[in-house]
C-alpha positions as CSV (number, residue, x, y, z in Angstrom):
1,M,4.4,15.1,-10.3
2,H,7.1,14.4,-13.0
3,I,7.0,18.0,-14.2
4,P,9.5,19.4,-11.4
5,L,11.8,16.5,-12.2
6,I,11.7,17.2,-15.9
7,K,12.2,20.9,-15.4
8,R,15.1,20.4,-13.0
9,A,16.8,17.9,-15.5
10,K,16.5,20.6,-18.1
11,E,18.0,23.2,-15.9
12,R,21.0,20.8,-15.3
13,G,21.6,20.7,-19.0
14,L,20.2,17.3,-19.7
15,Y,18.4,16.3,-22.9
16,V,15.0,14.9,-21.6
17,L,12.8,12.2,-23.4
18,T,9.4,11.4,-22.0
19,C,7.4,8.3,-22.5
20,D,3.6,8.1,-21.9
21,Y,0.8,7.1,-24.3
22,I,-1.4,10.0,-23.0
23,K,-0.7,12.7,-25.4
24,E,-2.3,15.5,-23.2
25,N,-0.1,14.8,-20.2
26,E,1.6,18.0,-19.4
27,G,5.1,16.6,-18.7
28,H,5.4,16.1,-22.5
29,R,5.3,19.9,-22.9
30,Y,8.6,20.3,-21.2
31,A,10.5,17.4,-22.9
32,D,13.1,17.8,-25.7
33,E,11.7,14.7,-27.2
34,V,8.4,13.0,-26.8
35,H,7.3,9.3,-27.3
36,Y,3.7,8.2,-27.0
37,D,4.5,4.7,-25.6
38,S,2.9,3.2,-22.5
39,T,5.3,3.2,-19.5
40,T,4.4,-0.4,-19.1
41,D,5.5,-1.5,-22.6
42,F,8.8,-2.8,-22.0
43,A,9.7,-3.5,-25.7
44,A,8.6,-0.1,-26.8
45,V,10.4,1.7,-24.2
46,L,13.6,-0.4,-24.6
47,S,13.5,0.5,-28.3
48,V,13.3,4.3,-27.5
49,A,16.1,4.0,-25.0
50,K,18.4,2.1,-27.4
51,N,17.7,4.4,-30.3
52,A,18.4,7.5,-28.2
53,D,21.5,5.9,-26.5
54,I,20.3,7.1,-23.2
55,D,22.6,7.7,-20.2
56,A,19.9,7.4,-17.5
57,I,16.3,6.3,-17.0
58,V,14.0,7.3,-14.1
59,T,10.6,7.7,-12.8
60,F,9.7,9.8,-9.8
61,N,6.4,8.5,-8.4
62,S,4.9,5.8,-10.7
63,D,4.6,2.2,-9.6
64,P,4.0,0.7,-13.0
65,A,6.9,2.7,-14.5
66,A,9.3,1.6,-11.7
67,L,9.3,-1.9,-13.1
68,T,9.9,-0.7,-16.6
69,V,12.8,1.6,-15.3
70,A,14.4,-1.4,-13.6
71,Y,14.0,-3.6,-16.6
72,I,15.5,-1.1,-19.1
73,A,18.4,-0.2,-16.7
74,G,19.2,-3.9,-16.4
75,Q,19.1,-4.5,-20.2
76,L,21.4,-1.5,-20.9
77,G,23.7,-1.7,-17.9
78,L,22.5,1.6,-16.5
79,P,22.4,2.7,-12.9
80,G,19.3,1.4,-11.1
81,N,17.8,-1.5,-9.1
82,N,17.4,-5.2,-9.6
83,Y,14.2,-6.0,-11.6
84,E,13.2,-8.8,-9.2
85,C,13.6,-6.5,-6.2
86,I,11.3,-3.9,-7.8
87,K,8.8,-6.5,-8.7
88,I,8.5,-7.7,-5.0
89,M,8.2,-4.0,-3.9
90,S,5.5,-3.2,-6.6
91,E,3.1,-6.3,-6.3
92,K,1.3,-6.6,-3.0
93,D,1.1,-10.4,-2.8
94,L,4.8,-10.7,-3.5
95,L,5.7,-8.1,-1.0
96,R,3.5,-9.8,1.7
97,K,5.1,-13.3,1.0
98,F,8.6,-11.6,1.3
99,L,7.7,-10.0,4.6
100,L,6.3,-13.2,6.0
101,D,9.2,-15.2,4.8
102,N,11.6,-12.8,6.5
103,K,9.8,-12.6,9.8
104,F,8.2,-9.2,9.5
105,N,4.8,-8.6,11.1
106,V,2.3,-9.5,8.5
107,P,-1.5,-9.7,8.6
108,K,-3.2,-13.0,7.5
109,F,-3.4,-13.0,3.7
110,K,-4.1,-15.1,0.5
111,T,-3.9,-14.4,-3.2
112,Y,-6.6,-15.3,-5.7
113,T,-6.9,-15.3,-9.4
114,A,-10.8,-16.0,-9.6
115,W,-13.8,-15.8,-7.3
116,N,-14.2,-19.6,-7.4
117,D,-10.8,-19.9,-5.7
118,F,-12.0,-17.9,-2.8
119,E,-15.4,-19.4,-2.2
120,N,-14.1,-22.1,0.0
121,D,-12.0,-19.7,2.1
122,F,-14.9,-17.6,3.7
123,D,-14.0,-18.9,7.1
124,Y,-10.3,-18.5,6.7
125,F,-10.3,-14.8,7.6
126,N,-11.5,-12.8,10.4
127,L,-13.6,-9.7,9.3
128,P,-12.9,-7.0,8.5
129,V,-10.7,-7.7,5.5
130,L,-9.0,-5.5,2.8
131,I,-9.5,-6.7,-0.8
132,K,-6.9,-5.3,-3.2
133,P,-5.6,-5.7,-6.7
134,V,-1.9,-6.7,-6.3
135,D,-0.7,-4.3,-8.8
136,S,-2.8,-1.2,-8.8
137,S,-1.6,2.3,-7.4
138,G,-3.4,5.3,-6.0
139,S,-5.7,3.2,-3.7
140,K,-7.7,2.1,-7.0
141,G,-9.8,-0.9,-6.5
142,I,-9.2,-1.4,-2.8
143,S,-12.1,-2.1,-0.5
144,I,-12.5,-2.8,3.2
145,V,-15.3,-5.3,3.9
146,S,-17.0,-6.0,7.2
147,K,-19.8,-8.3,6.0
148,K,-19.5,-11.7,4.1
149,E,-22.2,-10.6,1.7
150,E,-20.1,-7.6,0.5
151,I,-17.0,-9.5,-0.4
152,K,-18.1,-10.7,-3.9
153,T,-18.8,-7.1,-5.0
154,A,-15.4,-6.0,-3.6
155,F,-13.6,-8.9,-5.2
156,S,-15.1,-8.0,-8.7
157,N,-14.1,-4.3,-8.2
158,A,-10.6,-5.2,-7.3
159,Y,-10.4,-7.6,-10.3
160,K,-11.2,-4.7,-12.7
161,F,-8.2,-2.8,-11.5
162,S,-5.6,-5.6,-11.7
163,R,-3.4,-5.9,-14.8
164,S,-2.3,-9.3,-13.8
165,K,-5.8,-10.4,-12.5
166,R,-4.6,-11.3,-9.0
167,I,-6.4,-10.2,-5.9
168,I,-5.0,-10.2,-2.4
169,I,-7.3,-10.5,0.7
170,E,-5.8,-9.7,4.0
171,E,-7.0,-9.1,7.5
172,Y,-7.5,-5.4,8.5
173,I,-4.9,-4.1,11.0
174,E,-6.6,-1.8,13.6
175,L,-4.7,1.4,14.0
176,F,-2.9,2.8,16.9
177,G,-2.8,6.5,16.0
178,N,-2.8,7.5,12.4
179,Q,-1.3,5.6,9.5
180,I,2.3,6.6,9.1
181,H,3.4,8.0,5.6
182,G,6.5,9.5,4.1
183,D,9.5,9.2,1.8
184,A,13.1,8.1,2.2
185,F,16.2,8.1,0.1
186,V,18.5,5.1,-0.3
187,V,22.2,5.0,-1.3
188,D,24.1,1.8,-1.6
189,G,21.4,0.0,0.3
190,E,21.5,2.4,3.2
191,I,18.7,4.9,4.0
192,K,20.2,8.3,4.2
193,F,17.2,10.3,4.8
194,T,13.6,9.6,6.0
195,Y,10.9,12.0,6.9
196,L,7.6,10.6,8.2
197,G,4.1,12.1,8.7
198,D,0.6,11.1,9.3
199,H,-2.1,10.0,6.8
200,H,-5.7,11.4,6.9
201,F,-8.7,9.8,5.3
202,N,-12.2,11.1,4.6
203,E,-14.2,8.3,6.1
204,S,-17.5,9.7,4.9
205,I,-16.4,8.9,1.3
206,N,-13.6,6.3,1.4
207,N,-11.5,5.5,4.4
208,L,-8.7,4.0,2.2
209,V,-7.8,6.9,0.0
210,P,-5.7,9.6,1.8
211,Y,-6.5,13.1,1.2
212,S,-3.7,14.4,3.3
213,T,-0.3,13.7,4.9
214,T,0.6,16.0,7.7
215,F,4.3,16.6,8.8
216,P,5.8,15.9,11.2
217,S,4.1,12.7,12.5
218,Q,2.4,13.0,15.9
219,H,3.6,9.5,16.7
220,S,6.3,9.3,19.4
221,E,10.0,9.3,18.5
222,E,10.2,5.7,19.7
223,E,7.3,4.6,17.3
224,I,8.8,6.4,14.3
225,N,12.2,4.9,15.0
226,M,10.6,1.4,15.1
227,V,9.2,2.1,11.6
228,K,12.6,3.3,10.4
229,D,14.3,0.3,11.6
230,E,11.8,-2.1,10.0
231,V,12.1,-0.2,6.7
232,Q,16.0,-0.4,6.7
233,R,15.8,-4.1,7.6
234,F,13.4,-4.6,4.6
235,I,15.6,-2.6,2.2
236,S,18.7,-4.5,3.1
237,L,17.0,-7.8,2.6
238,V,15.1,-7.2,-0.5
239,G,18.3,-5.7,-2.1
240,F,17.1,-2.1,-3.0
241,K,20.1,-0.1,-3.7
242,Q,19.3,3.5,-4.7
243,G,16.6,6.0,-5.0
244,G,13.5,7.3,-3.4
245,I,11.1,5.1,-1.6
246,N,7.6,5.6,-0.3
247,I,6.6,4.3,3.0
248,E,3.2,3.4,4.5
249,A,3.2,1.7,7.9
250,R,0.7,1.0,10.7
251,I,1.2,0.4,14.4
252,S,-1.2,-2.2,15.5
253,K,-3.8,-1.2,18.2
254,E,-3.9,-4.9,19.3
255,N,-0.1,-5.6,19.8
256,G,1.8,-2.3,19.4
257,K,3.9,-3.9,16.6
258,V,4.9,-2.1,13.3
259,Y,3.3,-3.4,10.0
260,L,4.8,-2.3,6.7
261,I,1.8,-1.7,4.4
262,E,3.7,-0.5,1.4
263,V,7.4,0.3,0.7
264,G,7.1,1.5,-2.8
265,P,10.2,1.8,-5.1
266,R,9.5,5.4,-5.9
267,N,8.6,8.7,-4.3
268,G,5.1,9.3,-3.1
269,G,2.3,11.0,-5.0
270,N,0.5,14.1,-4.2
271,F,3.8,16.0,-4.2
272,T,4.9,14.2,-1.1
273,P,8.7,14.7,-1.8
274,I,8.1,18.5,-2.6
275,I,6.3,19.2,0.7
276,I,9.0,17.2,2.6
277,Q,11.6,19.4,0.8
278,Y,9.7,22.5,2.2
279,A,9.6,21.0,5.6
280,T,13.2,19.7,5.8
281,G,15.3,21.1,3.0
282,F,16.0,17.6,1.5
283,N,16.0,17.8,-2.2
284,F,14.6,14.5,-3.6
285,I,14.7,15.7,-7.2
286,D,18.5,16.4,-7.4
287,A,19.2,13.2,-5.4
288,T,17.1,11.2,-7.8
289,L,18.9,12.6,-10.9
290,D,22.4,12.1,-9.3
291,A,21.5,8.5,-8.5
292,A,20.2,7.9,-12.1
293,L,23.4,9.5,-13.5
294,D,25.6,7.5,-11.2
295,L,27.0,10.6,-9.6
296,E,28.4,10.5,-6.1
297,Y,25.8,11.1,-3.4
298,K,26.0,14.6,-2.0
299,E,25.2,14.7,1.7
300,Q,22.5,17.3,2.1
301,Q,22.3,19.7,5.1
302,I,18.9,19.2,6.5
303,I,17.3,22.3,7.8
304,K,14.0,21.4,9.6
305,E,11.8,24.5,9.7
306,N,9.7,25.7,12.5
307,G,6.1,24.9,11.5
308,Y,3.9,22.3,10.2
309,F,3.2,21.2,6.7
310,A,0.8,19.1,4.6
311,Y,-0.4,18.3,1.2
312,L,-4.2,18.6,0.9
313,V,-6.0,16.8,-1.9
314,L,-9.0,18.8,-3.3
315,H,-11.8,16.4,-3.6
316,T,-15.6,15.9,-3.6
317,D,-18.2,13.3,-2.6
318,R,-20.1,13.3,-5.9
319,D,-19.8,12.9,-9.5
320,G,-20.5,15.8,-12.0
321,I,-19.0,18.2,-14.4
322,F,-16.4,20.7,-13.1
323,K,-17.2,24.3,-13.3
324,S,-15.2,26.2,-10.6
325,I,-13.5,26.0,-7.2
326,S,-13.2,28.7,-4.5
327,I,-10.8,28.5,-1.5
328,S,-11.3,30.1,1.8
329,P,-9.0,33.0,2.6
330,K,-8.1,31.4,5.8
331,I,-6.4,28.6,4.0
332,G,-5.5,30.6,1.0
333,K,-2.9,32.6,2.9
334,L,-1.1,29.4,4.0
335,I,-0.7,27.9,0.6
336,I,2.9,27.4,-0.7
337,E,1.8,25.8,-4.0
338,K,-1.5,25.2,-5.7
339,H,-2.0,22.6,-8.4
340,I,-5.5,22.4,-9.9
341,Y,-5.8,19.5,-12.3
342,L,-9.2,20.1,-14.0
343,K,-10.6,22.9,-16.2
344,E,-14.2,23.8,-16.8
345,G,-16.3,21.1,-18.4
346,D,-13.9,18.2,-17.2
347,I,-15.6,15.1,-15.5
348,V,-15.4,14.9,-11.7
349,H,-15.7,11.7,-9.8
350,S,-16.3,11.0,-6.1
351,F,-13.0,10.5,-4.2
352,H,-12.8,6.7,-4.4
353,G,-9.3,6.6,-5.9
354,A,-6.3,9.0,-6.1
355,N,-7.2,9.6,-9.7
356,A,-10.3,11.5,-8.7
357,A,-8.3,14.2,-7.1
358,I,-9.4,17.7,-8.4
359,G,-6.0,19.2,-7.3
360,V,-3.4,19.5,-4.5
361,L,-2.4,22.2,-2.2
362,L,0.9,22.4,-0.4
363,V,0.5,24.2,2.9
364,K,2.5,25.6,5.7
365,F,0.7,26.0,9.1
366,S,1.7,28.3,11.8
367,S,0.9,25.8,14.7
368,L,-0.1,22.2,15.3
369,V,-3.5,23.4,16.5
370,E,-4.2,25.2,13.2
371,M,-3.0,22.2,11.1
372,N,-5.3,19.9,13.0
373,E,-8.3,22.1,12.9
374,I,-8.0,22.7,9.0
375,V,-7.0,19.2,8.1
376,E,-9.8,17.7,10.2
377,H,-12.5,20.0,8.6
378,F,-10.7,20.5,5.2
379,M,-13.8,20.3,3.0
380,D,-15.3,23.3,4.9
381,Y,-12.5,25.4,3.5
382,Y,-13.2,25.2,-0.2
383,N,-16.3,24.9,-2.4
384,I,-16.5,23.0,-5.7
385,I,-19.2,23.9,-8.2
386,L,-20.3,21.1,-10.3
387,V,-23.0,21.1,-13.0
């Protein structure tokens, strides 16, 4: 996801340094200078930034890196967002508390650091509940639990994925319609652009890891405006000043109210800002670079195309060794961009987290009917051979 940002920065004549401890990550290939430091190592990244005398620091769609970016920007006086603001937006328990304190709609929740802390709270929650690491991304370590005897296993799984070893348990919000998902861009604390679609989940594998967002959302204009108003109120209160944000929200089947699930301090994964650009004309990459460089925001002419758009995550319901993938011509002719992450011989995992994606297709459909049919039966349109 960072490759389009790196390439565009280079096109604009910028000298690009990348930081990531994974040497094989493809983004390093396009940089002028590479540093194999973890994006969560504040001291190491700060040292790189100081030695290079950088003018800007940015991430495009990484939750852990967003905190580092805010920290470095604050230390060096660079354009960016307040560290405490980003921390609230990045850690699920802090976000829930902030929402509760500011009278947003919030499910009942509590945070735990050990299983023993939870044992006396069995009767506090109404099932089903969601059990999450407070600081993971890509839906890793998240479970929905409907039976008490399943809670301990889900708790242990979430604990494995938490860097801070904090777990949040919250009551499940029954959906009216699909979960709402999309990106927005903020300038001086004001949302200048928002585009929202609908999440889709493969319930036969994991109903918490989205394999698609379709655009535009099929929720009513009134419902979408309710979400936009809540997001702007949140942005104003939390103090987020500039850059892309990723939005997940639910409208409750029980009471019709909007619940903000996530407002991440970065753009969405699975090429969300790129498919939105195809659908609307809004260029998140240039807007992100301009904000990081403290350039004046340029109002963009939004050209909403006729048609329907989606990202589609190629995935499987079993583990194995990747051999090949074939895609039906029916969907092949609709593809705008195709990104395959694996090569023959790579390990494949069942789709229980975003990191198990085999690849992503960006697709434009000719009609709502075509989009709904293909997205609903997506796994029928490709074949993955595992050995």
